[in-house]
N, C-alpha and C positions, 0 to 999 in steps of 0.2 A: 504494500500500500504506500509506503514512504517513497519508493522508487517512482511511482506514478505521480505523486504530488510534486516531486522535484522536477519532473518533465513539464508538468503544467506550469509550475512557477517560472522556469526558464523560458518557456514559450511565451508566457505573458510578459516577462521582462523584455524579451526581444521585440515583441509587438509594441509595447509602450515606449521603448527607447527610440523607435522610429517615428513616433507620433509627436508632432510639435503643436503648439497652440496655434490654431488656424488650419488652413488647408495645405500648407507647405511643409514638407519634410526636408530639412537641410542636411546634406551629406558632406559638403565641403564649403568652407568660407575662409578666405584669407585676404590680406592686403599685399599687393605687389606694387612696384614702381609704376606700373601701367594702370592700376586701379583696383577696385574692390571685386574680387572673384567669388562667384557662388555657383554651386552645383546642387540642384534641388529637384525634388519630385513635387509637382503641383498639378492637381486634377488629372492624374494618370500620365503625365508627360515628364520626362527628364529634361531639365533646362539648365544650360550653361549660360551664365551671364557675367560680363565684366562691365563695370560702370566706373568711368573716370569723371573728372570735373566737367569735361566737355562732350562726352559721348557715352553711348550705351550700345553694347553688342550682345545679342543673345542668339542661342541656337536651341531648338526644341527637337526632341525625339520624334520619330515618325512611326505611325502604326503601333502595333502591339509589341510588347516586350522591349520597349525603349529602343526601337529600330534606329539605326544610324550611329549608335554608341556601341563600343566594345570595351573589353578590359584585358589586362594582363596582370598576373600575380605570380611573383616568385618569392619563395621563402626557404630559408635554411637557418641553422643555428645563428642567432643574433643578427640576422639579416632579413629584410623584407622590402621588396619593391612592388608597389601597386600603381597601376596606370588605368585611367579611364580615357578613352580615345574617341575622336570623331573627326570627320572631314567636312569642310565647307568650301566647295569649289576646289581651288588649287591649294588651299590651306589645310594643313593637318594639325590638330590640337591634341595635346596629351596633358591631362592633369596628373600630377604625380605626387607620391608620398613615399619617401625612401627612409629606411633605417639601416644603418651599417656602422660598425665600430663605435657604438654608443652615440652616434650623431643622427639627427633627424633633419631632413630637407623636404620641402614641399613647394609646389608651384605649378606653373604652366609652361609647357614647351610648345612653340609654334614653329612649324616647318613650312617654308615656301621657297620654291626654286632651289631645292637641296640645301638651303641655309636654315640652321636652327637658331631660334631665339628663345632663351630661357629667362623666365621671370620668376625669381624665387620669392616666396612669401616672406615678408618682413615680420608679419604677425599672423598666426594661425588661430582662428576662433573655433572652427569645427573641422575635424578630419575623420570622416567615416567612409572613405573611399573603398576600403576593403569590404564593407557591408554591401556595396553595390555589385561586387563580383558575381555572386550567384544569380543576379537578375539580368546580367548582360552577356551577350555572346562573347566567346573567346576570340581575341585577335590573333589568329594563327600565323600571321605574317611577321609577328614580333618575336625576337629570339628569347624573350623572357618566358614565354609560354603562359600556361594557366594552371594554377594549383587547385 
């Protein structure tokens, strides 16, 4: 009986940890030199948004199962790399969260014309990218793979 109650408790804990006040569930939120970056689920859509003082860019998933977004996840002892990826025209975006050698890095990498631009988070408010992995398709083109 106790085993069943533990399962119910953890299931409820997982469900309530993804619920925020209002209709939006925030999975990633940080400040970069380019602006305020958010990745959230709102009304069944996964939305990437970056807002600066002068502009706002957003990208929404398409169709079921957050179409257009993919993930990569690599993990070994004291190391974890998490990526959430999407394409918008000729631009490739990758939100990342890395932990290695007791150091954490998070941010956004934008690739255009084979050039990579990395915008590190100066302050991370929310980082639950790894919780999105089971909800997104695996990006099999990336060497990180999917755990």
